[in-house]
C-alpha positions in Angstrom: 0.0 0.0 0.0 1.3 3.4 -1.0 1.2 6.1 1.6 0.0 9.7 0.8 2.3 12.6 1.5 0.1 13.5 4.5 0.4 10.0 5.9 4.2 10.0 5.4 4.4 13.4 7.1 2.4 12.2 10.0 4.4 9.0 10.3 7.7 10.9 10.2 6.5 13.3 12.8 5.7 10.3 15.1 9.2 8.8 14.5 10.9 12.2 15.2 8.8 12.6 18.3 9.8 9.1 19.6 13.5 9.7 18.8 13.9 13.3 20.0 10.9 14.2 22.1 10.0 17.0 19.8 6.3 17.8 19.6 4.6 16.1 16.6 3.2 19.5 15.5 6.8 20.9 15.3 7.6 18.5 12.4 6.4 20.6 9.4 7.4 20.2 5.7 9.5 23.4 5.6 11.5 22.5 8.7 15.2 21.6 8.4 16.2 18.5 10.3 19.4 20.1 11.5 18.8 23.8 11.6 15.1 23.9 12.8 14.6 20.6 14.6 18.2 20.3 15.9 18.5 16.6 14.9 22.1 15.3 15.0 23.5 12.7 12.6 23.0 9.8 15.0 19.4 10.6 15.6 18.9 11.2 11.9 20.2 7.7 11.1 17.8 6.2 13.7 14.9 8.2 12.1 15.9 6.9 8.7 16.0 3.3 9.8 12.6 3.6 11.5 11.1 5.3 8.5 12.5 2.5 6.2 10.7 0.0 8.4 7.5 2.0 8.8 7.1 2.8 5.1 8.8 -0.3 3.6 11.3 1.7 1.6 15.1 1.8 1.3 17.0 5.0 1.9 20.7 4.5 1.0 23.2 6.1 3.3 24.5 8.3 0.5 21.0 9.7 0.0 20.4 10.7 3.7 22.6 13.9 3.3 20.1 15.0 0.6 17.2 14.9 3.0 17.7 18.4 4.5 14.1 19.2 5.2 11.1 17.3 6.3 9.6 17.8 2.9 12.7 16.3 1.2 12.2 13.2 3.3 8.5 13.0 2.6 9.0 13.3 -1.2 11.9 10.8 -1.2 9.8 8.2 0.7 6.8 8.9 -1.6 8.9 8.3 -4.7 10.6 5.3 -3.2 7.3 3.5 -2.8 6.4 3.7 -6.5 
């Protein structure tokens, strides 16, 4: 089953909340993982692994650096499903 962008955003927000304690509402598409949400590289890798499991996609390590914003991650996961 393919997830919509809204479902992916919601799922990512839950994953970020579990990993960092940030409020789900703080995880918005235009937010930068590093600059706005203050997520370090170790937490980011945990978030990526959890997102891969939740959405049944593969995010190669060399692509993680391209996921600067929440929207980048949502779009990557959306496209990886197809």
